[in-house]
C-alpha positions as CSV (number, residue, x, y, z in Angstrom):
1,M,2.8,4.7,-26.0
2,S,2.1,1.8,-28.5
3,T,-0.6,-0.4,-27.1
4,S,-2.5,-2.7,-29.5
5,N,-6.2,-1.8,-29.7
6,A,-6.1,0.7,-26.8
7,P,-8.1,3.8,-27.4
8,V,-7.2,7.4,-27.4
9,V,-9.3,8.9,-24.5
10,V,-10.4,12.5,-24.4
11,G,-12.0,14.2,-21.4
12,I,-14.7,16.8,-22.2
13,D,-16.6,19.3,-20.1
14,G,-18.9,21.0,-22.7
15,S,-16.6,23.9,-23.4
16,D,-15.6,24.9,-26.9
17,S,-12.0,24.0,-26.0
18,A,-13.0,20.5,-25.0
19,V,-14.9,20.0,-28.3
20,N,-11.8,21.0,-30.2
21,A,-9.8,18.7,-28.0
22,A,-12.1,15.9,-29.0
23,R,-11.7,16.7,-32.7
24,W,-7.9,16.9,-32.3
25,A,-7.9,13.6,-30.4
26,G,-10.0,12.0,-33.1
27,A,-7.5,13.1,-35.8
28,V,-4.7,11.6,-33.7
29,A,-6.6,8.4,-33.1
30,E,-7.2,8.0,-36.8
31,K,-3.5,8.4,-37.5
32,L,-2.7,5.8,-34.8
33,G,-5.3,3.4,-36.1
34,A,-6.9,3.5,-32.6
35,P,-10.6,4.0,-31.5
36,L,-11.6,7.2,-29.7
37,H,-13.3,7.1,-26.3
38,I,-14.9,10.4,-25.2
39,L,-15.4,10.6,-21.4
40,H,-17.4,13.1,-19.4
41,A,-17.1,13.3,-15.7
42,L,-17.6,15.8,-12.9
43,P,-15.3,18.8,-12.1
44,T,-12.2,18.0,-10.1
45,L,-12.6,18.9,-6.4
46,G,-10.4,21.7,-5.3
47,R,-8.6,22.3,-2.1
48,N,-8.9,25.1,0.5
49,L,-12.3,26.2,-0.9
50,T,-14.3,29.0,0.8
51,D,-18.0,28.4,1.4
52,S,-18.9,30.5,-1.6
53,A,-16.5,28.7,-3.8
54,G,-17.8,25.4,-2.5
55,A,-21.4,26.4,-3.3
56,L,-20.3,27.5,-6.8
57,L,-18.6,24.1,-7.4
58,A,-21.7,22.3,-6.2
59,A,-23.8,24.2,-8.7
60,M,-21.3,23.5,-11.5
61,M,-21.3,19.8,-10.7
62,T,-25.1,19.7,-10.9
63,Y,-25.0,21.6,-14.3
64,Q,-22.4,19.1,-15.6
65,Q,-24.5,16.1,-14.5
66,D,-27.7,17.5,-16.1
67,C,-25.9,18.3,-19.4
68,A,-23.6,15.4,-19.8
69,E,-25.5,13.7,-22.6
70,I,-25.8,17.0,-24.5
71,F,-22.0,17.6,-24.2
72,L,-21.2,14.0,-25.3
73,K,-23.5,14.3,-28.3
74,A,-21.9,17.6,-29.4
75,A,-18.4,16.1,-29.2
76,V,-19.4,12.9,-31.0
77,D,-21.2,14.8,-33.8
78,S,-18.2,17.1,-34.3
79,V,-15.8,14.1,-34.6
80,A,-18.1,12.0,-36.7
81,A,-18.7,14.8,-39.2
82,E,-14.9,14.9,-39.9
83,R,-14.0,11.2,-39.5
84,P,-17.0,9.1,-40.3
85,G,-14.9,5.9,-40.3
86,L,-13.5,6.3,-36.8
87,T,-14.9,4.1,-34.0
88,V,-16.1,6.4,-31.2
89,T,-17.4,5.3,-27.8
90,T,-18.6,7.4,-24.9
91,A,-19.1,7.3,-21.2
92,S,-20.5,9.6,-18.5
93,L,-19.4,9.1,-15.0
94,N,-20.6,10.7,-11.8
95,Q,-17.2,11.0,-10.2
96,P,-14.4,13.7,-10.4
97,A,-12.8,13.9,-13.8
98,D,-9.2,13.5,-12.5
99,G,-10.0,10.1,-10.8
100,A,-12.0,8.9,-13.8
101,L,-9.3,9.8,-16.3
102,I,-6.5,8.3,-14.2
103,E,-8.4,5.1,-13.8
104,V,-9.1,4.8,-17.6
105,S,-5.4,5.7,-18.4
106,G,-4.4,2.2,-17.5
107,R,-6.3,0.9,-20.5
108,A,-5.6,3.9,-22.9
109,R,-3.0,4.6,-25.5
110,L,-3.2,8.3,-24.8
111,V,-5.3,10.7,-22.7
112,V,-6.2,14.1,-24.1
113,L,-7.5,17.0,-21.9
114,G,-9.3,20.1,-23.0
115,G,-9.5,23.2,-20.8
116,K,-7.6,26.3,-19.7
117,A,-3.9,26.7,-19.1
118,V,-2.6,25.7,-15.6
119,T,-1.4,28.5,-13.3
120,P,0.9,28.2,-10.3
121,A,-2.1,29.2,-8.2
122,A,-4.1,26.3,-9.5
123,A,-1.2,24.0,-8.6
124,L,-1.2,25.1,-4.9
125,L,-4.7,26.2,-4.1
126,V,-7.6,24.9,-6.1
127,G,-6.3,21.8,-7.8
128,S,-6.5,21.0,-11.5
129,T,-7.6,18.1,-13.6
130,S,-4.6,18.6,-15.9
131,L,-2.1,18.6,-13.1
132,S,-3.6,15.6,-11.3
133,V,-4.0,13.5,-14.5
134,A,-0.6,14.4,-15.8
135,T,1.0,13.5,-12.5
136,H,-0.7,10.1,-12.0
137,A,-1.8,8.7,-15.4
138,A,-0.4,5.4,-16.6
139,C,-0.1,6.6,-20.2
140,P,1.1,9.9,-21.9
141,V,-1.2,12.8,-21.3
142,V,-1.8,15.7,-23.8
143,A,-3.1,19.0,-22.4
144,Y,-4.8,20.5,-25.5
145,R,-3.9,24.1,-26.1
146,G,-4.8,26.5,-28.9
147,D,-7.7,26.2,-31.3
148,R,-6.5,23.8,-34.0
149,P,-9.0,20.9,-34.4
150,E,-6.3,18.6,-35.8
151,P,-2.5,18.3,-35.9
152,G,-0.9,20.8,-38.2
153,D,2.2,20.6,-40.4
154,G,4.7,22.0,-37.9
155,P,7.4,20.0,-36.1
156,I,7.0,17.9,-32.9
157,V,9.4,19.4,-30.3
158,V,10.7,17.1,-27.5
159,G,12.8,17.9,-24.5
160,V,15.7,15.5,-23.9
161,D,17.9,15.7,-20.8
162,G,19.1,12.1,-20.3
163,S,16.5,11.2,-17.7
164,P,14.4,8.0,-18.0
165,A,11.3,10.2,-18.3
166,A,12.9,12.1,-21.2
167,E,13.7,8.8,-22.9
168,H,10.0,7.9,-22.7
169,A,9.1,11.4,-24.1
170,L,11.5,10.9,-27.0
171,A,10.1,7.5,-27.8
172,A,6.5,8.9,-27.7
173,A,7.5,11.9,-29.8
174,L,9.2,9.8,-32.5
175,E,6.2,7.4,-32.7
176,L,3.8,10.4,-33.2
177,A,6.1,12.1,-35.7
178,D,6.2,8.9,-37.7
179,R,2.4,8.5,-37.7
180,L,1.7,12.2,-38.4
181,G,4.4,12.6,-41.0
182,A,5.9,15.4,-39.0
183,P,9.6,16.5,-38.5
184,L,11.0,16.2,-35.0
185,R,13.2,18.7,-33.0
186,A,15.0,17.3,-30.0
187,V,16.0,20.1,-27.6
188,R,18.5,20.0,-24.8
189,S,19.0,22.8,-22.3
190,M,22.5,23.9,-21.3
191,S,23.3,26.1,-18.3
192,L,26.3,28.4,-17.9
193,H,26.1,27.9,-14.2
194,V,29.1,26.1,-12.8
195,P,28.2,23.4,-10.2
196,A,30.0,23.9,-6.9
197,E,31.2,20.2,-6.9
198,T,33.4,20.9,-10.0
199,G,35.7,23.1,-7.9
200,V,35.8,25.7,-10.7
201,T,35.6,29.2,-9.3
202,I,36.5,31.1,-12.5
203,P,33.9,30.3,-15.2
204,F,35.9,31.9,-18.1
205,V,38.4,29.1,-17.9
206,I,35.8,26.7,-19.1
207,D,35.7,26.0,-22.9
208,W,31.9,26.5,-23.3
209,E,32.0,26.0,-27.0
210,A,33.6,22.6,-26.5
211,L,31.1,21.8,-23.8
212,E,28.2,22.7,-26.0
213,A,29.6,20.6,-28.9
214,A,29.9,17.7,-26.5
215,E,26.3,18.1,-25.4
216,L,25.1,18.2,-29.0
217,T,27.1,15.1,-29.8
218,A,25.6,13.2,-26.8
219,L,22.1,14.4,-27.8
220,T,22.5,13.4,-31.4
221,E,23.7,9.9,-30.4
222,T,20.7,9.5,-28.1
223,V,18.2,10.6,-30.8
224,D,19.9,8.5,-33.6
225,K,19.6,5.4,-31.4
226,A,16.0,6.0,-30.5
227,A,15.1,6.9,-34.2
228,R,16.3,3.6,-35.7
229,R,12.8,2.3,-35.6
230,Y,11.5,5.4,-37.4
231,P,13.7,5.9,-40.5
232,N,11.2,8.2,-42.2
233,V,11.3,10.8,-39.4
234,D,13.4,13.9,-40.1
235,A,14.9,14.5,-36.7
236,K,17.1,17.5,-35.8
237,C,18.9,18.2,-32.6
238,F,19.5,21.5,-30.8
239,V,21.3,22.6,-27.6
240,E,20.2,25.9,-26.2
241,V,21.8,28.0,-23.5
242,A,18.6,28.6,-21.6
243,S,16.3,27.1,-19.0
244,P,14.5,23.9,-20.2
245,A,11.2,25.7,-20.4
246,K,12.6,28.7,-22.3
247,A,14.4,26.4,-24.8
248,L,11.2,24.4,-25.4
249,M,9.1,27.6,-25.8
250,Q,11.6,29.0,-28.3
251,H,11.4,25.9,-30.5
252,G,7.7,25.3,-29.8
253,A,6.6,28.6,-31.3
254,D,5.8,27.0,-34.7
255,A,5.3,23.5,-33.4
256,Q,2.2,21.3,-33.5
257,L,3.1,19.6,-30.3
258,V,5.6,19.9,-27.4
259,V,6.6,16.7,-25.6
260,V,8.2,16.6,-22.1
261,G,9.0,14.1,-19.5
262,T,8.3,14.7,-15.8
263,R,10.5,13.8,-12.9
264,G,8.9,15.8,-10.2
265,R,11.5,18.2,-8.7
266,N,9.4,21.1,-7.6
267,A,6.7,21.2,-4.9
268,L,5.2,24.2,-6.6
269,A,4.0,21.9,-9.4
270,G,1.5,20.3,-7.1
271,V,1.9,16.6,-6.3
272,L,5.4,16.5,-7.8
273,L,4.7,17.3,-11.5
274,G,8.0,19.1,-12.2
275,S,8.9,22.7,-13.0
276,T,9.4,22.3,-16.7
277,S,6.2,20.5,-17.2
278,L,4.3,23.0,-15.2
279,N,5.8,25.9,-17.2
280,M,4.7,24.3,-20.4
281,L,1.2,23.7,-19.1
282,H,1.1,27.3,-18.0
283,H,2.6,29.0,-21.1
284,S,2.4,26.8,-24.1
285,R,0.1,27.9,-27.0
286,V,0.2,24.4,-28.6
287,P,-0.8,21.0,-27.2
288,V,1.7,19.6,-24.6
289,M,2.3,15.9,-24.1
290,I,3.6,14.8,-20.7
291,C,5.3,11.4,-20.3
292,R,6.4,9.7,-17.1
């Protein structure tokens, strides 16, 4: 995530959630020592739209074009009132928001999105800016959730499963925890399902406690190695017998941010986002960072 002089970019649409996302992004940018770039663009085009839905989208796009400068000013004023020393730039683009944000992500340190939670229906039917940007962005993407205008004092929770994407997520989570002065919880999911390739047909012959201890040891070694660059971060490791999404939701209840990697296993996630990431976008009540 570290990129010298690269801005934190936040996409806004004029909603209260988007303004709060801009304020949250401003607070993070200040902690990172980065400028803030506030971007307004047009609604993302959906798929399989009816005539009436298409007409409604056209009207919404006209409204967004007409009010772009008003929306940008409101966001800038809100950020400047709280962080007068922060460098803030703006842009208004007459193109779909997902394409605009994906394009700028190549020059960004972080992209932040305001808006509603993502539903499975949005993944399959009407499309979603959050889904599209999280899937294709060149930098980590934060889907803003909740109503806090700045990071709180809770922990940063990160899912770690040994994949390259999870390694990127852990690195990003540690950097933010260091900059925000937040503790970190690394969470690994453990399943009691016995893979067929093991040849084990009687699950009770497996020493599950030993297996869980081995998983915790492996997780601790991974986190300790990654955390050497951040000696001030208080990192704790947890192994939970639950699905990845449930394990993260359990630890994310009092968190200020949940960080996940995406590998793209499930077609339901729309353009290969991944089931865990989609679950967090759908259910999380705190901001979710997605790393590729």
